N, C-alpha and C positions, 0 to 999 in steps of 0.2 A: 305255627311259632317258626323265625326265621332262626335257623341255628350259629349256637354263639358268635362260630367260627365265620358266618358270610360272611361279613365285612371285607374277613384279611383274606380270606378268598373265593376275589367274582366266579362268578357260571363259568364256564371257557363259550367262546362263540360271542358275548355281550361285547356292548363299545365297551370304552371307557370314558363317559363325560367327562372325567376329573381335567381339568385346566389345565396347558403346560407349562412348564415353568423352567429354569433353569436360563445356563449360558444362550437359549438357543432366543428368548426375547434380547434378548442384546444383539446377538448376530445380525438378526432380524430389524433391527431398531440404522444400526448402523450402514447399512445397505440401502436403507430408506431412507437418510441421511442425504446418503452417496447420488440416491437417485436423484432428489432431490436437487443436489445442491448442479447437478452432471445439466439436466434441466433446464434450472433455472438459468447454465450460465449458456447453453445452447440460447434457450428465449433474450438474453442478452444480446449475445454474436448474434442476432438475427436484424433485434430492434436497431443496436448502435451502427454495426455494419456494412447487416446487408440491406440495407434501404437507400445508402448514400452510392454516390459515384468514387466509385478507386475504392471500396470498402475498405478493409484494414491497411493498405498502400497508407492511408492517410497518418496513420500510428508511428510507420517512419516519416514522412512527408512533413510532422510538425513537428519537432525535432531537428530536423537538417536544413527547416523555411530559418528555422529563432537560430541557429549556432551563425548560419551561416550571413541571416540580418548584421545579429550585435558582433559578429566580423569586422565584417565592412565597417559598417560603423565605428565602431574605436579604428579598426588600422586604418580613418583617417585623421585622427586625433592621440595617438600617438605608435613612434617607431615600431615600436616589441612590446609585446603581450607580457605583463608581471615576472611572468614565468615564460623559458622557452622561448623558441622562435617562433611560432606557430599560433595565430590568435584562433583558428579554428576548433586546436586542440586544446588549447587552453583553455577555450567556453566553453565547450562540450566537454570539460574536465566538472565544470562548475553548472550547468545545464542541466545533465543530466541526472543526478546522483537528488536536485534542486526536483526536474517532471515525474521524479519516479515518486518522492512522498509527494510533493502535489494531487499527481492520480489517483495517489489511491486514499488521501486524506480525503476528497472528494467525492470519488465513487464509493464508498464504504459510507462514507459521514449522509449519502441519499439512502442509503440501500431499505429503507425497508421502505417510505415514498419512493422506490422502483417497481417494488415488488407487493404493495400491502396488495394488490388484489386475491393473490394469490398464498401471500399468509396469515390468508382467512378461513382457509384448511386446515386440516389440524393436521394431516404429513408434513405439511412444511413449516418448519420455526424460524427465529429473525436470525437464529445459528447461521441457516441453511443460506439465507437471504445473506450474510453477509459476509460467509464462504465462500457462495460463488462469485462475489463483484471482486475480492479481494483476489482470490486463485484467479482469474483471468486476466483481471491486470494485473497485478503481478507478470503477469508469463509476457502479454502483449508488449509490458512494457521495461523486460530484458533480451526476450527477441528484439524490441526497437536499439535499445543499449548497444545492442554487440556489433547489430547492422549500421545502427551509428560512426558509430568508435573504430570498426575495421575501413571501412568506408574511405573514413579523416584518414588513417595511419597510411591506406593508397594510397588518398588524392595527394597527403604533402607528401607523400616520397622519406618518408623520414627515418634512419636507426632509432628504434623507443623500446627502452628494456623495463618492460611490463613488466609488475608486480603480484601479480596476482592476489593474493592476500589481504593487502588494502585496500584493496580496487573490487573486492568478496564483502569488506567489511563496514566500507564504505553500504552499499549497497543492500548488505545487510539489517544498516541502522534508517537508512530512506526510507525502508522498505517498513524496519516495526515502527516507527512513529509512525507513516502515515496510517499503516493500521491503527497504534493508537489514539489515533488526534481521530479518527474515521467514527472509530465505532465512539469513543466520550462526545461524536456529533453527535453522533445517530441518535443517542440519548436523546442531550440534549434541544437537538432541533424540535422533535416531538415534540417536549417538554415542557419548550418557551419557541413558537414558530417563530418567536422574534430575530429568538441570537442565529439564526442563516445570516442574518442581513449584516448582523454588530459584527457577525464571526466576518463576514467578505470584510465588512473596512476597515477587520484591524487587521486580518493578513494582507490588504492591499504592499504594505512597507515587506514584506517577507521576502520579496522577487530583490529587492536591494539588499538587504542585509545577509545575506543565506554565501554572500564571498565569491557571487558568481562573475561579476566584473572583476575582484580585486582577489590580493590575497592577507591572512587578519594580520598577519606582522609587517603591513608598510602602514595598518592604522594608526593614530593616537593612543595615548597607552586610556584614555581616558572614554574613547569610543570601544577601545579591545574589553575594555570592563565588563560594559553593559555588551556586548552583541556576543563572549564568549557562553554565557548564557543561552546561546539560540542554539537546538541541537545540532542545529542543519550545518549549518560554520563546520562544525565536526564534522558529518559526511565528504562534504566538498571537501574539506584542507586531506585529510585522508584516502578521499581518490586520485587528490591529488601527486604524495606523497608514494601512490605506487605509480607513476604515472612519470613524472620531475627524479628518478634519483637526487635528486643536489638535493630537494624539496626537503625541508626538517620535519620543518609539524611541531611545534615545542609544544604549541599550547592543549593540540590535542587531547579531546577523552574521551572516546571511544566508551566509558563503562560512565560516564556523563548522558552522553547522547542515549544508546541505548536506554537505559532507567528513566526517562523523559516518558519513550515510550513504553514502559512495560506501566509507570506509577500511570499513564491518561489511558496506556487498555482494561488495569485492573478496573479503575473508577467507570470506565464504560460497561464494564462487566458487568459488575453490580446493579450501579444504574438500570440499563437495561436487563435485566431476568430483576430486579422488581419491580419496573414500569413498562413492560414491557406491550402487558394485555392496553392500560391506560391509552400506550401508546397510537397502538394499531384502533384501540374504542376511536379514539376524540378525532386522530387522522380521517375517519371512515366520513 
């Protein structure tokens, strides 16, 4: 017979087959998430930039081209921009925050479709796919913003007093809104495939309605009452308060703009947590 205390005192030299428990599992999962996110980022870098001539240079050349075209076109129609004296700087302060939002919303919204094959493996989750695309595109757009902004300041040779706080706040709002809209669309694109085309049509006027070409204060009150609810017009206005000391931006509400991003992110995470398996199975 086995002594009563044998279970409490295992025989020395025999392996302990009891499963490991405790904080090690959480640590292993965190490392697994980091490895998965890093691998997905490297894969996207190779896919998006490694196979195209110019590679990462296009991340800078695209916004430069857009800003140059806007500046040249509007300089033929008006003597001075609505704020300041440089068309390049004025349109850069509007285009760069908008481009950050647009890039993140688009790429995060298609995270599941982009990494669908890898999401069939248990080690890779939809959170990994979203985190990888958000991180890579955020870093890419921020790098492009710094390079383009510095290049314009050097090109116009103007003395500009920059206020970092509002500028960083503008980029943070644009990034948060892009993440929130992207995660929400990631769920809606999977649940309702037609929503991708509907969303593309609905958001086409966004480029014109986000304050890239104008300042909010010059608009009629009826138009102001509608556009105020666009969070991007707050991001653009906040950027301009950091570049133009004389621009007050009294209409700005960073809390509202950030709240829109957080609400979208909350419902996006809620839907993805509930329906991610359905989205993967239906799309495969």
